[in-house]
C-alpha positions in Angstrom: -6.3 -38.6 -202.4 -4.8 -38.2 -205.9 -7.3 -39.3 -208.5 -8.6 -38.2 -212.0 -11.5 -36.2 -210.6 -9.5 -34.3 -207.9 -6.6 -33.7 -210.4 -8.9 -32.1 -212.9 -10.5 -29.9 -210.3 -7.1 -28.8 -209.0 -5.6 -28.1 -212.4 -8.8 -26.3 -213.6 -8.4 -24.0 -210.6 -4.7 -23.5 -211.3 -5.5 -22.7 -214.9 -8.1 -20.2 -213.9 -5.6 -18.6 -211.5 -2.9 -18.3 -214.2 -5.4 -16.8 -216.6 -6.5 -14.2 -214.0 -2.9 -13.4 -213.2 -2.0 -13.2 -216.8 -4.7 -10.7 -217.4 -4.1 -8.6 -214.3 -0.3 -9.0 -213.7 1.1 -10.1 -217.0 2.3 -13.6 -216.0 4.6 -15.2 -218.6 2.9 -17.4 -221.2 5.4 -20.1 -220.2 3.1 -20.8 -217.2 0.6 -22.5 -219.6 3.0 -25.2 -221.1 4.5 -25.8 -217.6 1.0 -26.4 -216.2 0.1 -28.7 -219.1 3.4 -30.6 -218.7 2.9 -31.2 -215.0 -0.8 -32.3 -215.7 0.4 -34.7 -218.4 3.0 -36.3 -216.0 0.3 -36.9 -213.4 -2.0 -38.5 -216.1 0.9 -40.6 -217.3 1.5 -41.8 -213.7 -2.2 -42.6 -213.3 -2.5 -44.5 -216.5 0.7 -46.6 -216.3 1.0 -47.3 -212.6 -1.8 -49.8 -212.0 -1.6 -49.5 -208.2 -2.3 -45.8 -208.3 -6.1 -46.3 -208.3 -6.1 -43.0 -210.3 -9.2 -43.7 -212.5 -10.7 -46.6 -210.5 -10.0 -49.0 -207.7 -7.8 -51.9 -208.9 -7.1 -54.9 -206.6 -3.3 -55.2 -206.4 -2.6 -56.8 -203.0 -4.2 -57.7 -199.7 -3.5 -55.7 -196.5 -2.7 -58.4 -194.0 -0.1 -59.5 -191.5 -0.6 -63.2 -192.5 2.2 -64.7 -194.6 0.0 -65.4 -197.6 0.7 -64.5 -201.2 -0.9 -65.2 -204.7 0.8 -66.2 -207.9 -0.6 -65.0 -211.3 0.4 -65.6 -214.9 -0.3 -63.4 -217.9 -0.3 -63.9 -221.7 -1.1 -67.6 -222.1 -2.1 -70.1 -222.9 1.2 -71.1 -224.5 1.5 -74.5 -226.1 5.0 -75.0 -224.8 5.4 -73.0 -221.5 1.9 -73.3 -219.9 1.9 -77.1 -219.6 5.4 -77.1 -218.0 4.2 -74.4 -215.5 1.1 -76.5 -214.8 3.3 -79.5 -214.1 5.3 -77.5 -211.5 2.2 -76.2 -209.8 0.7 -79.7 -209.7 3.9 -81.2 -208.2 4.1 -78.5 -205.6 0.3 -78.5 -205.0 0.1 -74.7 -205.6 -3.0 -72.9 -206.9 -2.6 -70.0 -209.4 -4.5 -67.6 -211.6 -3.9 -67.5 -215.4 -5.0 -64.3 -217.2 -5.4 -65.5 -220.7 -5.3 -63.7 -224.0 -8.4 -64.6 -226.0 -6.8 -65.0 -229.4 -4.4 -67.6 -228.0 -7.2 -69.9 -226.9 -8.0 -71.4 -230.3 -5.9 -74.5 -230.7 -5.0 -74.5 -227.0 -8.4 -75.4 -225.6 -7.0 -78.6 -224.0 -4.5 -76.5 -222.1 -7.3 -74.1 -221.0 -9.3 -77.0 -219.7 -6.2 -78.4 -218.0 -5.8 -75.1 -216.1 -9.4 -75.2 -215.0 -9.4 -78.9 -214.1 -6.3 -78.6 -212.0 -8.0 -76.1 -209.7 -6.5 -72.8 -211.0 -8.6 -69.9 -212.1 -8.8 -68.3 -215.5 -9.0 -64.5 -215.9 -9.5 -62.2 -218.8 -6.4 -60.4 -220.3 -8.2 -59.0 -223.4 -8.7 -60.8 -226.7 -6.1 -59.0 -228.8 -3.6 -57.6 -226.3 -3.1 -55.1 -229.0 -0.1 -52.7 -228.7 -2.5 -49.8 -229.0 -5.3 -51.3 -226.8 -5.2 -48.3 -224.5 -6.1 -46.0 -227.4 -9.2 -48.0 -228.4 -12.6 -46.6 -227.8 -14.5 -47.9 -224.8 -16.9 -49.8 -227.1 -14.0 -51.5 -228.9 -12.3 -52.3 -225.6 -15.5 -53.8 -224.2 -16.0 -55.9 -227.4 -12.4 -57.1 -227.1 -12.9 -58.1 -223.5 -16.2 -59.9 -224.2 -14.7 -61.9 -227.0 -12.3 -63.4 -224.5 -15.1 -64.3 -222.1 -16.9 -65.9 -224.9 -13.9 -68.1 -225.8 -13.4 -69.1 -222.2 -17.1 -69.9 -221.8 -17.1 -72.0 -224.9 -14.2 -74.0 -223.5 -15.0 -74.4 -219.7 -18.6 -73.2 -219.6 -17.7 -70.3 -217.3 -17.2 -66.6 -217.9 -14.3 -64.9 -216.1 -15.1 -62.0 -213.8 -11.5 -61.0 -213.1 -9.8 -58.7 -215.7 -6.2 -57.7 -216.0 -5.6 -54.8 -218.4 -3.0 -55.3 -221.2 0.3 -53.7 -220.1 -1.4 -52.7 -216.8 -2.7 -49.5 -218.4 -6.0 -47.9 -217.1 -7.6 -44.8 -218.6 -11.1 -43.3 -218.7 -12.1 -45.4 -221.8 -11.1 -48.7 -220.1 -12.7 -47.7 -216.8 -16.0 -47.3 -218.8 -15.5 -50.6 -220.5 -14.7 -52.4 -217.2 -17.8 -51.0 -215.5 -20.0 -52.0 -218.5 -18.5 -55.5 -218.4 -19.1 -55.8 -214.7 -15.7 -57.4 -214.3 -13.3 -56.7 -211.5 -9.9 -55.1 -212.5 -6.9 -56.9 -211.0 -3.3 -55.7 -210.8 -0.2 -56.9 -208.9 2.1 -55.7 -206.3 5.2 -57.5 -207.5 6.1 -57.5 -211.2 8.7 -60.2 -211.8 10.0 -58.8 -215.1 10.4 -62.4 -216.2 10.0 -61.4 -219.8 13.1 -59.3 -219.7 15.3 -61.0 -217.0 16.7 -64.2 -218.6 19.1 -65.1 -215.8 17.1 -67.4 -213.4 19.2 -66.6 -210.4 18.9 -62.8 -211.0 15.1 -63.2 -211.4 14.9 -65.4 -208.3 16.8 -62.8 -206.2 14.6 -60.0 -207.4 11.3 -61.7 -206.6 12.3 -63.3 -203.3 13.3 -59.9 -202.0 9.8 -58.7 -202.6 8.1 -61.4 -200.5 5.7 -59.8 -198.1 2.3 -60.6 -196.7 -0.6 -60.2 -199.1 1.6 -59.7 -202.2 0.3 -60.6 -205.7 3.1 -61.8 -208.0 2.9 -61.2 -211.8 4.6 -63.9 -213.9 4.1 -64.9 -217.6 3.5 -68.4 -218.7 5.4 -67.8 -222.0 9.1 -68.2 -221.4 12.0 -70.4 -220.2 13.1 -68.1 -217.4 9.7 -68.5 -215.6 9.7 -72.2 -216.0 13.2 -72.4 -214.4 12.6 -70.1 -211.5 9.1 -71.0 -210.5 9.9 -74.2 -208.5 12.8 -72.4 -206.8 10.6 -69.4 -205.9 7.9 -71.7 -204.5 10.5 -73.5 -202.3 11.9 -70.1 -201.1 8.5 -68.8 -200.3 7.6 -71.9 -198.3 10.9 -71.9 -196.5 10.2 -68.3 -195.3 6.8 -69.5 -194.0 4.6 -68.2 -196.8 1.4 -70.0 -197.9 0.5 -69.5 -201.6 -3.3 -69.0 -201.9 -5.4 -68.8 -205.0 -6.0 -65.2 -206.1 -9.8 -65.2 -205.7 -9.4 -66.7 -202.2 -6.8 -64.2 -201.0 -8.9 -61.3 -202.3 -12.3 -62.9 -201.4 -13.6 -62.4 -204.9 -15.9 -64.4 -207.2 -13.8 -65.7 -210.1 -16.6 -66.6 -212.6 -20.1 -65.6 -213.6 
């Protein structure tokens, strides 16, 4: 199994072998940068592919033959988009999970309460969602995460236990912060790309092709494309016999502390 520990053991052994051959047989010094380059590629894969479980186990889907899926939204609450998405979900009687950014809660407390009151769950998507979040120290990451939990708790009197990393990036510092927070890292198996695909039909085609049992879909409650495509996606999923189940139910997890 490819993970951080096994990779370090393997490359430490390869480095030792290269050093020994360099001393005894005069192996080219190019072997060192090549080894470092390959090691860096594997680390990049482990950090940026959330489903790799490279640093820690991340829940990204459910292994099942049952035609059930979960829908999740990142980056809200948004004063314009989130209420429209909630409206669609209410009309279709569909539960979802909203991974909220803490600094977007002030001024949108009514929307956060609406998410909760309509039977959806609220997850933690960091407080800052800073571009350099993955370069923070573990202590700074933890503080950032706990700020969001505090904002959610002040609004709905519950603290989220489910955490989705900004940009889906996991590294050793974040692993340490997650373990200290006692939250559960959550990923996805289908990334809709709704923040970059503006054509609703193209977006719909992309996500409906990825319908499969146990899938977790990642959307964003921030843009017009998602608002347009969501009711069509729900209809398509139902037409293909899929049931849309709330994230904590499909993964059998506790959503709040």
